[in-house]
N, C-alpha and C positions, 0 to 999 in steps of 0.2 A: 601590906597584905598582897598576896599574889593575885594577879588578874586572871580570872578564869579564861580558858581557851575557848575560842568561838568555833562554831562548826561542829562536825561530827567527832565524837570521842572514839578512842580506841576500844573496840569491843562493845560498843553500845552506849552505856551510861557512864556517868562520872564515877560511881562506886566501882563498877567493873574495871574501869581504866586504872583506878588507884590500886586495885588488887593485882592487875596485870603488871603494872610497873613495879610494884613491890616484889612480885615473884621474879621479874627480870633482874632487878637490882640484887636480890639475894643470890640468884644464879651467877651474876657477874662477879660478885665478891667471892663466892666459893670457887668458881672455875677460872677467874681472872680474864676470861674472854668468852663471848658467846656470839653465835651467828643468828641474826634475826632480820626482820624487814627493816628497810631504811627508816621508815616512819617511826617504828617502835624504838629504834636506836636513837633517833633524834629527840624523841620525847623522853627517853631514859637518861640521856646525858646530863641535863640540869639536876635531876633528882640524885643521880649517882654522885655528882660532884659536890652537891650540898651534903650528902651523907659522909663523904670522905672528909670534908671540912669539919664535920662534927667529930669524926674519928680522930682528926688531928688535935682537936681540943682535948679529948680523952677523959673529961670529968664525968661524974655520975649523971648529971643532968643531960649532957650530950648523948650518953649511952641510952638513957631512957627515951630521949627524943628520936634517936635512930631506931630503937625497938618499936616505937609506935608506927613508924613508916614501914619497917620490915615485918610488921605483924608478928612480933614476938619470935622471929626466927633467930634464936640465940646462936646457932652455929655461924650464920652469916655475920651477925654482929660481932662475934668473937674474932672471926677472921678479919673483919674491917678494923677493929680497934687494936688488935694485937699483932697483926701481920702487915696489913696494907698501910696503915697510918704511919708507922716508923719508916717505911720505905719512901713515902712521899712527903716527909717532914720538911725537906728543904725546898720543895716545889711550891710556887706561889699560886698555881692554878693549872688548868689543863690536865686533869688527872686521867681523862679518857681519850681514846682515839677511835674514830669511826672510819673504816675502810670499806669502800663499796666493792662487792665481789661478783656482780653480775645478777642475772635473773634466775629465779627458782624455776625448776623444770616443769612442775605441775601447772602452776597458774601464772607464770611469767612475772611474778612479783619481784621488784628490785630488792636484792638482799645486801646486807652489810654485816661486817664483823665489828663489834664494839669491844674494845679491850682496855685494860688499865695500863697506863704508862708508868711503869715501875723502874725505868732506867734512872740512874742518878743524873741530876741536873749538871750540865757542863756550861760554864760561862762562855759567852760569845767572845771570840778572839778579835773580831773587827772593832768591837766597842772599846777594847782595852788599848789598841794601838793609837787611835786618835786622841784618847785621853792623855797618853804619854807625850804626844806631840804638842798638845795644847798647854801642858804643864811647863814645858821648857821655855816657851816664849813668855809666859806669865812670870817666871822667875827673873828673866832679863828685864821685864818691865818694872818689876818690883825694885830692882836695883837702881833703875833710872828714876823712878817715881818719887823717892823720898826728897829729892831736891825741891825746896819750897819755892824757888824762883819760878818754876813752871806754873804754879798756881797763881803767882802774882802777875805773871806776864800777860794773861788775858785781861786783867784789870787795867794794866797800863795801856794795852792796846785799845780797850774800851774808852779810856780817858782821851787818848789821841783822836779817836774817831769822833768823840763828842766835841773836841776843840776844832776839828777840821770843818764841820758844817758851820760853826760860828764864824770862822774866817771867811767862808764863802758868802755868808749872809752880809758880812761887812763890805764885801766888794760889790 
């Protein structure tokens, strides 16, 4: 169960905050990018990512759960399930990006642009190179490892070490 946020809510009460975030999420899905205050963008991000995860599931139950959050905004739900979800199918998370754009002219409020990350996922190149380097030495070790004498050698060394203290005790 989600823990309720402490302190003041966006727009006054919790019901108004839910309505505000639902409207922001619907606008985000229909326009792919919106400009809002930093606080609203930061509060919108988890909600939008959860809805996109529902969109990736794509079944009827997920669609109905998304419609309860989006307040039966069928246009936004249609865009979410049919356009956005296939584009982010390979992405494991991080479906949104928040970029700070400065302060608003009227009241000097810090503004941000929250947008959907719809670019295809590219694998990291740095992670692939060390994996190739570590595989080659493992292959060499595998060729050397099947010799069974290496497993017996520590046992013989252990027997020799047990005999040595016995000789020292005799002296």
